[in-house]
C-alpha positions in Angstrom: -0.1 -0.1 0.1 1.0 3.5 -0.3 1.9 6.1 2.1 0.5 9.5 2.5 1.5 12.4 4.6 -1.7 13.6 6.4 -1.2 17.7 7.1 -3.7 19.2 9.8 -3.9 22.6 11.1 -3.5 23.2 15.0 -6.1 24.7 16.8 -6.1 27.8 19.2 -3.8 30.9 18.7 -1.9 29.4 16.3 -4.3 28.8 13.6 -5.7 32.3 14.4 -2.1 33.8 14.2 -1.6 32.0 10.5 -5.1 32.8 9.5 -4.6 36.8 10.4 -1.2 36.6 8.4 -3.2 35.1 5.4 -5.7 37.5 5.7 -3.4 40.4 5.4 -1.4 38.9 2.7 -4.8 38.5 1.0 -5.7 42.1 1.8 -2.1 43.2 -0.1 -2.7 41.5 -3.3 -6.1 43.1 -3.4 -5.0 46.3 -2.9 -1.9 46.1 -5.0 -4.0 44.3 -7.9 -6.8 47.3 -7.6 -3.9 50.0 -7.8 -2.5 47.8 -11.0 -5.5 47.3 -12.6 -5.7 51.3 -13.7 -2.5 51.6 -15.4 -1.7 50.1 -19.1 2.1 49.4 -17.8 3.2 47.8 -14.7 7.2 47.5 -14.1 8.8 44.6 -13.0 10.0 45.8 -9.9 6.7 47.1 -8.8 5.3 43.5 -9.4 8.6 41.8 -7.5 7.8 44.3 -4.5 4.2 43.3 -4.3 5.1 39.5 -4.4 7.7 39.7 -2.0 5.7 41.7 0.6 3.3 39.0 0.5 5.7 36.4 0.6 7.3 38.1 3.8 3.7 38.3 5.3 3.3 34.5 4.7 6.6 33.9 6.0 6.0 35.8 9.1 2.8 34.3 9.6 4.4 30.8 9.4 7.5 31.5 11.7 4.6 32.9 14.2 3.1 29.4 14.5 5.6 26.7 14.6 3.2 24.0 15.3 0.6 25.4 12.8 1.4 22.2 10.6 1.9 18.8 11.9 3.2 15.9 9.7 2.1 12.4 10.4 2.7 9.3 8.0 -0.2 7.7 7.7 -0.2 3.9 6.4 -2.8 3.1 4.3 
């Protein structure tokens, strides 16, 4: 049989912190997209900055919740 990894989200404040970080990243994406939609040309620097900001937010949220993901090998 095959083995799969079961990744579950921890409950409590760790999960809330992770969710808050993801929500903030989504707000940043929405804000950036609404600013860029009205322009015909967008520089790669501006897109890179937006992507780096989103990555930074998601990484910070992940680092705040070290027990947010629990990996467990499940044999079928």
